[in-house]
N, C-alpha and C positions, 0 to 999 in steps of 0.2 A: 512552461513545461513543469516547473517545480510544483506549482499549486495543483496541477492535474493529478498528482500523486497523493494529495491530502487524504483521500478516502482510504487508500491502501495503508498509509502511515497510521491513521487513526485506528483502523482495524487491527493492525499489528500491535499497537500500544495496548489495545483492549484485550487481545488474545494472549500476547506473550509478555506483557509487562514493559517496564521502562527501557527505552532505547538509551544506550550509554555512549556509543560512538557511531560516526557516520563517515563513509567515504563515498564520494559521488563524482561522476563524470557526465557531462552533458555536451553534446555537440550539435552544430548546425551543418548538415550535409549540403545545404543549399539546393537540394532536389525539389523542395516545395516552393522555392523562390520567395520565401518569407524570412524575416529576420528574427527567428526564434529557434531555440533548440528543438530538434526533432528526434534525437536519440538520447536516451537517459539510462544510465546504469548506476545503481546505488547499492552499497553493502551496509547493512545495519547490524550492530551487535547489541545485545541486551544485557540487563543486569544479571540474569541467569546466564552464566558464561557458556553453558552448553548449547545456547541458541544463537544462530546468526541467520540473516535473511538477505536475499538479493532481490532487488526490484528493478525490472527493466521496462521501459516504455518506448515504443517505436512508433512515431507518427508517420513514418514513410512506408510502412508495411502495406502491401496491397490487400491484406485482410485485417479485420478488426481483431486486435490482440491485446489482452489485458490479463496477465498472470502474476501470481505471487509464488515464489519458491521459498519454502521454509525448510531449513536443514537443522536437525538436532543430532546428537550423538546416536540416537536410536531410530529415528524416522526421517523420511524425506516426504514433504508435502508439495504438491503442485495444485494451486488454487486458481482455477480459470474463472475470472469474473465476468467474462462474456458468455460462456456456455454454461455457467452455473454448475461447475463440477469441481470435485476434490479428488485427487489421487494421493493415497497414502501408501508409501512403500517402506519396507525394512528388509533385513536379510532373510526373513522367513516368508513373508507374504506381501501381496498388494491388495489394496481395497480401493474401489472406485465408486464414488457417490455422485449421483446426478440429482440436482434439485429441480423439481418441476414447479416453476413459478413464472408468471408473466412479469418480466422486468419492469415494463411501463406501469403496470398495476401496482407493483411493489413501491416504486418511486412516488407514485401518486398518493398511496397510503401513507408513506413516510411524511410527505409534505403536508397532507391533511392533518395528521397527528401533530406535526410540528406547529402548524398555524393555529390549531385549536388549543395547544398547550404551550403557550409562550414561555413558560418557565419549566424547569426540570420537574417532572412529575412521574408517578408510577406508570402513567399511560405512555410516556415517552422517555424511558430511562437510558437511551442510547448515547447521548452526548451531553456534556455540560461545558461551561466556560473553561474549566481546568483542562478538559480533553482538547479543546480548541487551542489553548495556549501551548500544550505539549506538542501538538502537531505543528504549530507555527515555529516552535523552537527547533524541531527536527528539520523543517524546510529551510530555515535560516542557516542551519549547520550544513545542509546540502549545498546551498549557494556558496557558502564560505569554502567548503571542501573543493568545489569545482573551480573556484577562483584561485585557490592556493595549491591545488593538487596534493592536499594533505588530509590525513585522518583528523576529524574534528571530534573532540570529547564534549559531551553535554554535562 
């Protein structure tokens, strides 16, 4: 369950900056009759104290569900990674964006670029080793938080 969220964590690190604290709860409802967590809720706080984020992942849902909720002092964002939409709301207005892209084609293009550019290059500037280490650090903090039921500082 933890590593399933690596893409969301990497995206948040890229968009919002360094994650400073993590609180995470993961549960196995046993509905799926497997020995893994199937419910996940994580709260992330960032170096910019005006930003926090909640990530939920439910493997038991009858529908495919993958959303990020980002809350700042001035805006609320709901990023739907399944339907390729972003909802931005504040006290004055709401804005809804729908990205028209073929998800499978996008992933194939990413993999094609990755395999043809084995090192960080201007053709594939999306992730590097430091990004992977940052994401791993956050995931390890999620595991620790779940085990201790405490906020973990990075």
